[in-house]
N, C-alpha and C positions, 0 to 999 in steps of 0.2 A: 219244762218245754224250752228248746231254745229258741231266740230270733235272730236273723242276723240284720244287720243294713248297711249300706254304705252311703254317707252322706250327701256323695255328691250326682244321689237319684233325689236328691230332695231339700228341703230346708230343715231349720230347727224348728220351724211349725209343724212338719211333718213326722218330725223325729219325737215331739210332743203327744201329737194323736197318736201313732204309734204307742207310746210307753203308757199313757193314760189309757190306752182301751185294754191293754194286756195287764195294767200296774207290773209292769217289769223292772226288774233291774237293768238299768241301763251299764254295760259293760264293754271302757272301751281300752278295748286288743291292739291298742297300735302301740309300736313298743317307745315312742315316741308322741306323746299326747299332740302336736301342734299341726296346724294348719294355714296353708293361704288364707282362709274362710275363717278368720276373730270369731264369728260366733261357734265356732267348732274344734278351739282351744279347750286345754284344759280347765283355766280356770273358767271363762265363762259359761263352761256346761256344766260343772263343779256349781258355780252360783244361780245357774236356772233349776237344776234339778237337786240340789243337794244330796239329801240321804240316798236318792234314788240314782244318783252316779257312781260308779266306779272305776277307777283307774286299775288296768290290769296289766301291766309292761310284762309278767311271765308267760302271757299269752301273746305278745307281741313275735316279730318277725325280725331276727338278728341279720335275717338277710336282706331287707329291707330295700338299702339303697344299691343294691348291686343286681340291675338289669337282668335277667335270664338265670336268680340262681336258686339253687333249691330253697323251698320253705323252709325254719327252722325255729320254731316254737324256743324262748328263751330259757323256760322251766314252765313245760305245763303239769307238774304235776304239782308244782307252786300253786299255780293260776286255780285247781281244781280246789286247793285244798283253803282258799281265800273265796272262793264262790261257796264251797258247805258252809264256811264260817259265816256268810252273807244270808244265810237260808234259803240258795236257790234251789231249787227243786224241789223242795218239802214245802215253804211258806207259798214263792213265788216263782216266777220265769224271768230268765236272760236276753235283754235283747242285745247283740252283741255291735260292737259301733266298730266301724273301719270307714276309711275313703272308699276305697272301689265300689264302683258303678254295678260291675258284676261280681255272682259272689264265687262264683265256679275258678277262677283262677287268683284268687283273693284269699290268704292265709285266714281270713274268717271260716271259712268253711272246713278247712284242715281245726283249725281251732273246735267249730259245730262236731266234727267228725268225730277227735279226739274226745269230747263230751259226750257224746252218745254211745260209744264204745264205753266209757268209762262207770257212765251212769246211766246208759238205755235211754236219755230225753231224747225225745224227739225234735226234729229241729224243721223248720222251717222259715226261709230266704225271702226276706218280705222286698 
């Protein structure tokens, strides 16, 4: 199972509740794991979630800085390999993390579609 969530829709506590309820691996799919909200930067997320957090630059959108540019995932095959190594699908679900409020225009929906096609995993946008 794949879940997606954008942190502009809630707080770190909300993310923790989603992660704990699903026992999911948080997969940070941002090309650069930086945020104006300090709690959602890579370092603090890694401290809070430890081994339940994984940044996967390969799932990041290379064109994230160019408004209107098509979504181009950095290296989705390499990202899939990292998820396989982490036991996603067999041992636990993944919760794809990005900033965007809405999933549909966000590249995390593109990542979720890729994972659905590649592994048949169900997708739910939180």
